[in-house]
N, C-alpha and C positions, 0 to 999 in steps of 0.2 A: 504494500500500500504506500502510495506516494506521501511524503511528509513535507510540511512547509514551515520554514522559519518565518514567523510573522512578527514584524517590528512596527510598533506604533510610536511615532516621533512627535512629541508635542513641544510647546514652548517652555514648559516647566519640567518635563520628565520624558524619558524614553522607556517603553515597556516592550517585552518580547517573550515569546513562548514558541514551542514547536507543536504543530497540530497534525493530526492524521487526516486522511482523506475525507472523513465525516465532519471535520472541524472540531474534534475533541482534543483538548490540550493533552499532550504527552508529557509535559513537564510543568511544574509550578512556574507561573509567570515571574519574570525578573523585572525590576524597575531601578532606574538610576536617574539622578538629576541631569538635565540637559546642561552640558558644559558651555561656558561662555568665556571669551569670544569663541565662535565656532566656525572656522574656515572649513571648506569642503573636505580637506584632507583629514582634519580631526573628526569630522562627522563620520567618514568612512571608517577610520580607526576605532572610534567609539562603538559603532555597530558591529564591527568584527570582534571586538573584545567581548561585547555582550553575547553575541552568537556563540562564541567559544565556550561559554559557561552553560550552554544548553546542549541537548543531544543533537547528533548530526541530522541534517535535513537534505531533501532532494532539490529544493528550490527556495527562493526567498521572496517575500512580499514586504514592501516598505511603504508605510503611509507617512507623509510629512506635510506640514502646513504650507500653504501657498498655491500658486498657479503652476501646475505640473502638466506638461503636454508631452505625451509619448516618452515619459521618463526624463524629460529635460526640464530643469527649473527655469521658468519664465520669471517668477518673482516669489520670494519667500519673506514673510513679515518679521520673524523673530531672529533668524539665524544671521541676518545682516547687521544686527545691533551689537553694541560693545559689551553689554552685560545682561541681555535678555529682554523679554517683552517690556515695552514702553520706555526703553532706554534709547540713547541716541544712536542713529544709524552710522555705521563706519563705512565711508566711501570705498575703502579697499575691499571690505567684505562684500559690499554691494556688487562690485565689479567681478569678484571671484564667483559669486553665486549666480549671477545673471547669465543664462545660457548654459549652465553647468549640466552635463549629461550624467545625472545621478544614477540612472539605470545601468549604463555601461560601466561606470566606475565601480559600482557595487557588484555587478556581475563578474567583473575581472577580479575584484578583491576576494569575493567568496568562492569564485570558481563554479558558480551555479547559475541556472536560469533565474532572472530577477525581474520583478515587476515593481515599479515605483509609481504611486498614485498620490493624490491629495488624501490627507488622513480621513477626511469626512467621507470620501468615496469608498475607502476600505471599510470604514465603519458601516456605511450603508449597505455594502455587499453582504454584511453579516446579518442584516435584519429585513431587507425588502422581500416581499412575497413574490415578486416577479410578474405581477399583473397590474395593469393600469398605470397611472402617473403617480409616482411615489417620490416625495421630497424628504430629504434627511437634513436636519439641522443639528449641529453639535455645539454644545455650550460648555466652554472651558475658559482658557485664557482669553479667547475671543469667540467669534462665531464662525463655524465651518458649515459648508453646505454641499449637497450632492443631489442630483436629479436623475431618476431612473424612469424609463418608459418601457413597459412590458419587460422589465428585468434588464434592459440594456442601458448602460451608463451613458448619459448625455454629455456633451462637451462641458468642461468645468467653467463655472462663472464665479468670480470672487465677489459674491454677494456681500461679504463682510465689509468691503470697502465702499459700498454704495452709501450715500448720505441718507440718514433717517430724520435728522434735524439739521438746522443751520450749523455747518462746521462739525457735525458729529456723525460718524459712521456707525453702522450696526456693530462693528467690532468693539468700538468704544462704548456704545450704548448699552450692550448687554454682557460685556466681558467681565472677567473676574474682579478687576478693580471696582467696577460699579456695583457689583453684587455685594462686595464687602462694605462699600460706602452706604448703600441703600438699606442693606439687610434683606433677608430672604423674602419677606412679605411684599415689600415694595418692588423688589427685583422681579418677583414672580408676576406681579401685575404688569410690569413692563414687558415680560416675555409674552404674556397674553396679548398685549397691544401689538407687538411685532407680528404674532401669528395672525391676528385679525387683519393687519395691514397687508400681509403677503398673500392671504387667501385669494383675493380677486386677481392677483398677478399670476399665480401658478394653477389655480383650480385643481388642486391635487385630489386624488382618490384616497390617499393616506399620507399623513405627515408623521414622521418619526422624530422625536426629540431625544438626542443622545448626548454623549460627552459626560465628563465628570460632574458637571453641575446640574444636569437634567433631573437627578434624583432630589434636588433641593426645591423644585417647583412645588408650591403649596397646592394641596389637593383641590381646594376650592377654585383656584385659578385654572387648574388643569380641567376640571369639570366644565368650566365655562367655555373652553376652547372647542368642545364638540367631540363626538364619538370617533371622528376620523383622525384624531390626534392621540398618539400613544407615546409613552416614555419607554425607552429601551436601555438595557444595561450598557455601561461603558466598556465592558469586556468585548463588545462587538468590534471594537477597534482592532482587536487581535484575531478574533474568530473569523472576521470577514476576510482575513488573509488567504484563506483557501478558496472561497467562492469568487473572490475578485478575479481570479484567472478565467472564469467562465463568463463573467458579466462585463468585463472591461475590454474595449478594443485594444489589442497589443500592437 
């Protein structure tokens, strides 16, 4: 049975496990803080070291934040900064990450077939039913998104960078710093407002709310969002590493 090393790379931490063909974890997931500053070479080295602590696998799936096209980094929000999310952008890191072929670099480093996608897309691969229009929003350091139609992954859009208010993007509006500032009750109300605002844009059949902060949404706000909105476990960011190979155009 083919096994997959699935690595979920976030702004604050990197998690990994090895999965069998059914998506069942073959090893306890490992987590480490995301190191900063993080040039591409250190990124690859970090993932190699994390993978070496897990059982051998036949292929690798990596989910990372930002705009990823065919395994190439078009833009990434956190890894170009000097000390992590919300810190100052380092021009040298920005240049190194722009156009970086992460899939090829990791495939060479691991010596295995490798798939690199946006982290929300891998997360979505672990939860979508494969029918109708399904939107996935991940709530963590910022906002991630992925859209599936009939189980097929659509081209990635960086919804997180769209303005939701004057001078405020979705990333800032619902990200972790705002959750801490507002508290879970007011932040949950804000999530509901975002869902209400996006509904006429996507007209989804099902909306999945995932990521580390989705579990903090207050039940009363979730109930007001409708029966077509469900919260899914954050572990999907790893479990989706198997199914992503079937749903994503490679």
